[in-house]
N, C-alpha and C positions, 0 to 999 in steps of 0.2 A: 506852676507846673512841677517845680522841684518838690514843693510841699505835698502835692497830690501823690507823688511817687513814694513818699516815705512809708505809708501804710503797706504798699505792695512790697517794698524792699524788706520791711520788718516781717511781713508774712513769710517771705522766702527764707529769711534768716531762721525763723522758728521752725519751718519745715526742714531746713538743712540740719538744724540741731537735733531734730527728732529722728530723721531718717538716714543721716550720714552713718551712724553706727551700724545700721542694718546693711548699708551698702558695703561697709568694711567687712562685716561678717560674710557677706556673699562673696567678696573678693577672696578671702582666705579659705572659703569652703572649696574653691576650685584650685587652690594653690598646691603645687606638687612639692610640699615641704612639711616636715613634722613640726616646724616652729611657726608660731603665729607672729611673724615679724617680716619687715621689708629687708632686702628686696625679694620680689616674687621669683619663683623657680619653675615656671611653666604651668600648664593646664593639666588637671587630672580629675577623675571622678571616683577615685578609690576611697575617699572619705565617706561618700554616700554609701558605697558598698559595705564599708566597715560598720556604719550605723545599722544598715539593714541586717547585717550578720551578727549583731550583738544581741544575744538572747535576753540580757538584763534590760536593755532599752526597749526591745519589742514587748517584753512582759509588762514593763511600766506603761507602754502605749495601750496594751490590752486593758489594764486597770483603769487607765484614763477613759477609755470608751465605756467601761462598766459604770463609771461615775457620770460622765458627761451626758450620755444618752438619757438616763433617768432624770438627771437634773434638768435638762432641756425640756423634757416632757412635762415634769412636775411644775416647773416655773412657768411654762407656757399655759398650762391649764389654769393655774392659779392667777396668772396675769390676765387671762381672758375673762375669768370670773370677776376680777377686780375692775377691769376696763369696762365690762358690761354694767357693773353696778355704778360706776362713776359717770358713764355717758348715756345710759338708757333708762335709769330709774331715778325718780325724785326721792332723795333720802334726806332725812333731817340732819344727819351728821356726816354729810358727804365730805366736807372739809377735813374732818377728823380721820375719815377713812383714807383720804389722799395723803395726809401726813404719815399715817401708819404704814402705808404702802411704800412711800418714799424714804422713810426713816433709815432703813439699812443702807441706802445710798449715801446718807449724810453722816453716818457714824463711821469713824476710821475702822478698817478691817481688823486691825490688831486688837482694838478694844472689843469689837463684836466677837472676834474669835476667842479671846480670853473669857468673855462672859459666857459664851456657849460651852467652853471647856469647864468652867466652874459649875454650870448647870448640869452637865453630864456627870461630873464628879459627885455632886450632891444626889443625883438620881441613881447613882451606882450603875451607869451605863458605860460599857466598854467602847472605846473608840474603834471604829471600823469604817468600811465603805459606806454603810448606811448613815453614819454621823456626818461623813463628808457630804453626802447627797443632801441631807437635811440642811446643813449649814450653808452650802452653796446656793441651794434653791432660795433661801431667804434673801441672800445678797443680790441675786440676779433678778428677783421678782420685780423691782422697780423698772428695770430695762424692758422686760417683756410687757409689763403693763402699759408703759408709755408707747411702745411700738403698736400694740393692738388698739389702744385708745385712739391713736392718730388715724388709724384706718376706720374705726367706728365713727369718728366725728365727720368723716367725709361721706358716709353712707346717708342717702336721703331718707329721712324718717317717713316720708310720705309713702314709700314703697311698703313699709311694714303696716302703716295705717290702711293702705289699700287692701292688703292681704286680710287684715282683720275685718274690714268692711265687707269683704266677699265671703265671710263666714269662717275664716281660719282661726283656730285657737291661738293663744299667745305662744305656746310651744311650737305649734305647726308653722306659724309665721317666722319664728326664729330659725327653725330647721330648714325651711324652704326658701327663705328670703335673706335673712341676716347672715346665717352661717356660710352659705356659698359666697357671699360678698366679702366676708372677712377671712376666708380661708388662706388667701395669700399673705395677709397680715400675720396669721398664726404660723405659717411656714417661715416667714421672715423672723418672727420672734424666736422660733425654735432654733434656727441657724445661729442667731446672735447669742442665744443662751448657751448653745453648744460651744461656741468659740470662747465665750467668757469662762465657762466651766473648765474647759481643757487647759486654759492658761492661768487659772487661779492658783496662787502659791501660798499666800498667807494663811487663809483658812484651812487649806489642805494640809499644810505642815502642822497646824495645831490640832486638827481633828482626825488625822489619818491613822494614828496608832502604828501598827506594824506594816500596814499596807503603804506602798510607796508608788503613787502614780508618776507619770513621766515628768511633771513639773518639779517634783522633789528631787528626782534622780538627776535631772539636768542642772538644777541649782547646786546640788552637792558636787557634781563633777566639775562645774565651773570654778568652784572654790579650791579643789584639790588636784585637778588634772586638766589643765588647759590644752586641749587637743583640737586640731582642725576638724576632727570628726564631730565635735560639739558645734562647730560653726555650720557644718553640713546639716546637722540635726535641727539647729535653730532656723536655718534657711528653709528647710522642709516644713517646719511648723508654721513659719510666717506665710509661706506660699499657700499652705492648706487653709489657714485662717482667712487670708485675703480672698481665696476662692469661695469659701463658705459665706463670708460677709457679702461678696458680690452677688451670690445667688440669692441670699436673703433680701438684699436691697432691691434686686430686680423683681423678686416676688412681691415686695411691698409696693413698689411703684406700679406694678400691674394691677394692684387692687383698687386703683383710682376708678371711680365709676365713670 
């Protein structure tokens, strides 16, 4: 009995190690003191108001949306194309395509970011929001591909075959049968891509140039200005990301035939 409990205890230790810092951040976000230290000094919401009233942070949030929305759209479309190619078509080099799609996930982001930076320098391309979008889309592509592929693998191929037997063209069968069944998977992939893009720091810092999305501003402030307002901002970001992931997962689970 004791041996069987060890994996469960180890699991809770890992969860505690991962999420205890988030709980501490949440604690100080509501603390009525300018110092991030114990003991606590009462409950307050003023740090959240300070974040919402900071034009620099709200400007960085706007840039984050300008990056994350196109990245989510681009990586979802490319992921859908890759997932369809891997699950719906017989290809001679399917294994090679799978390796190429998953390769950005296997390469450390620092190496990938430096490689992209060297490529941009050789091509004489200035760093901007467009370079951030292109770089992040490559890194997030493996995640969207796997999410959409997991949905496609659960769709009964006989439904598509029945549509073609009734006279529908391949495109019509896809538009009327496959696409409606995979739309929840597309939505889940979009939400996951948006969350990953909005929290990406390594590639963003290397490819951003003068543009500074929220992730760069937050990392800079944490190094030089430890304020409870940053705890409030971090808690708001975590809550928003959890909500988006929950919506995406709910949409993915609803896609089960």
